[in-house]
N, C-alpha and C positions, 0 to 999 in steps of 0.2 A: 384578432386575426380570424380568418375564416375557419381554420381547424379548431380553434378554441370554441367559437360559436357553434360549430357543427357538433362537437362533443357535448357542449352544454345543452343544446336543444334536444339532441338525441336522448340524453339522460332524462330530461324533463318529460319527454314524450313517453319513454318506456316506463317511467314512474307515474304516468297519468297525472302529471302536474303542469302540463304545458299551457292549459287555459289560464289566461290572466297572469302568466309568468312575466317577470320584469327583467331588465338588464342585470347581469350578474354583478355589476359595480354597485355597491351598497348605496351610494349617493344618487344613483340614477333610477328614476321610476318609469322610464320609457318601456313600452311593451313591444316585442317584435311582431310585426304584421304577418299575415298569412303569406303575402308575396315574398317577404324577407325569408321566412322559414323555407318556402319552396326553393328559393335561390341558394340556400345554405345546405340544407339536408338533401343528399343525393340518393339515399337508400329508399327504394320503393316500399319496402316493408315498414320502415319507420314512418314514411309519409301516409301509408294506409292507416297506421295506428293514430296518427295525428288527425286525419279526417274523421275517424270513428269518434275520437274525443270531442271534436267540434260538433258532430251530430248528437252525441249524448247530451252535451251542454245545451244545445238548441231545444231538444225534447224536454229537458228539465225546466227550461225557462218558459215553455209554452203550457199554460194551464189546460188547454184543450187537447193536448197530445199526451200519449202514454205508450209504453212498450207493451206488447202482448205479454200476458202473464203466464203463458204455458210453461209449467215447471220442467218440461222436457227440453225447453230451449226454443226460442223463436225470435228473430231480429226484426219482426214486422212492427212498424209504428202505426198506432191506431188513433183515429180522430174521435174524441169522446162526444163531441156535440152531435146531437140527433140520434145517438145510438142507444136504444133501450135494451131491455132484456131480450135475448135471442139473437143479437147481432154477433156473428162469429168472425174471427180473424180470417181474412181472405187468403192467407198463406197456409195456416195449419188448422183452421176451423175451430180453434179453441175459443170458448165463450168466457169472456172476462166480466168481472163486476167492477163498475167504475165508481161505485159509491163507497166502497170500503177497501181495505188492503188485503182482503181474502183473495187468493189467487184465481178463483173462478166463480162464475155465476152460481148461486146456491139456492135457487127457487126450489121449494116454496119457503124456505127459511129466510128470515129477514137479516139485514146486516147486523142488527143488534144481537140476534141470536148467535151469530158466528163469533161474537166477542164476549158474550155474557156467559160467565162460568159460575157455578154454584158449589159451595162447600158441601160435601156429602154428609158432614157431621152436624153443622148448624144451619144449613141452607143460606149462608151468607153469599150474596151475589157480588162478583167482582169482575173487572175487565182483565182478560188474560194478556192483553198487550201491555198495559201499564201497571197492572196489579192493584189499582186503586179501587176502593169500594164502589160497587154499582149503586148503592144507596148511601149517600154521605152521612145519614143519621144513624147508621148501624153502630151498635155499641158492643163492647166486649169482643173486639175483633179477634184477639188471641185467646180469650177465655170463654169458649163455647159452653152454654148452660142448657142446651136443648135436651129434651128427654131422649133417652137411649132408643126407645121404641120408634120414635119419629125419625131419628137419625138413621136407624137401621133400614127403615122403610124407604127413606129418601135415597140412601146409598144403593139399595136393591133396584129401585126404579131407574136410577141413573145407569147402573150396570146393564140393565135390560135394554134400554134405548141405545146405549153405547155399543153393545154387542150387535144389535140389529144394524146400526149405522155402519160399523166396521165390516160386517158381513157383506152389505151391499157394495161397499167400496172395493172389497176383494173380488166380488162377482163382476164388478165393472172392469177391473183389471184383467180378469179372465176373458171377458168379451173382447177387450182390446187385443189381447194376445192371440185369441182365436182369429180375429179379423186380419191381423198381420200374417198369421200362418197361411190363411186362405189366399191372401194377396200374393204370397210367394208361390203357392201351388198354381195359382191362376196363370202365372207366367210360363208354366211348363207346356210343351207342345202336346197336342191331342187331348187336352183337358177342355171339357165343355164350359160354356159360360157360367161363372159362379157369381154373377152380379147379385142375384137374389139372396145368396147366402151372406154376402158382404153387407147388403142392406139390412138384413136381419141382425147382424152383429152390431151395426150402428144403432139400431133401435134398442137392442139390449143395453148398450152403453148408456144411452140417454135415459132409459127407464131405471136402471140401477142408480144413476146419479140422482134422479128425482126422488127415488125411494130413500136413499141415504139422507138427503137433506129434509125429507118429510119426517124422519125420526127426530131431527133437531127441532123442527117446527112443532111437532107433537109434544115433545118434552117440555117446551116452554109455554105451551098454550093448552095444557091439559084441562084447565078449569073453564074454558070458554064453551058456550053453548053449541057452537058449530063443530066441535071436535069429533062428535060421533060421526058426522058426515065425512069429515076428513079421514078419520080412521077407516071407515068403510071403503072410501075411494082408494086409499093406500093399500088396503088388504086385497081389493079387487085387482089393482095394478100388479101387486106382487104375485098373485096367482097366475095371471096372464103372462107375466114375465118369466116365471118359473116354467110355465108350459112351453113358451118360446125357446 
């Protein structure tokens, strides 16, 4: 009967299980069509949830589509094809990384840097996502035998870079908060144009972001010949950013 179908479909939609659902009769594998669901379910709210479920399924099935990864929330669908670094979401301006699962673009740090973690005691490398060894031939995984002095140096080095990275992320949050405050003041009457201040805050946010991920890049590339230049450039950028 229609009331039974309506209750059944409404429950499946609310539980996010409507896609590919079948007839409630165990022997029947028939799937209700979209037209059938529209004819049975009358609630606009439930229909809206159903359409969102269809959209999510469509995006999941398309390898060249993805949702914006802005942690603050954004329902924009992005086309991955042809988008390189620097391509921002047209709705919230968030810049995503399409090559790994990290939620934002992390230049100059590579994708491997964002998942490669190192034990402060024995320098064992592992992936923070799956916890598997970064180098499969590593031995004595749980029985570290490194020298204490080396382990202490490695831990100190990690703490230094981690503190710098954390500082720049917090400074970036401050710049964002400042920009939001100025945006609200800007709406008040008799306040002169504050566009140049808003632009400065946006530059601050971008600079702090680059500085934060430069710490990650430097930590994993300390022994390369080009690191002196990278460190000098990062130091120069940090001085100018602090001045701004």
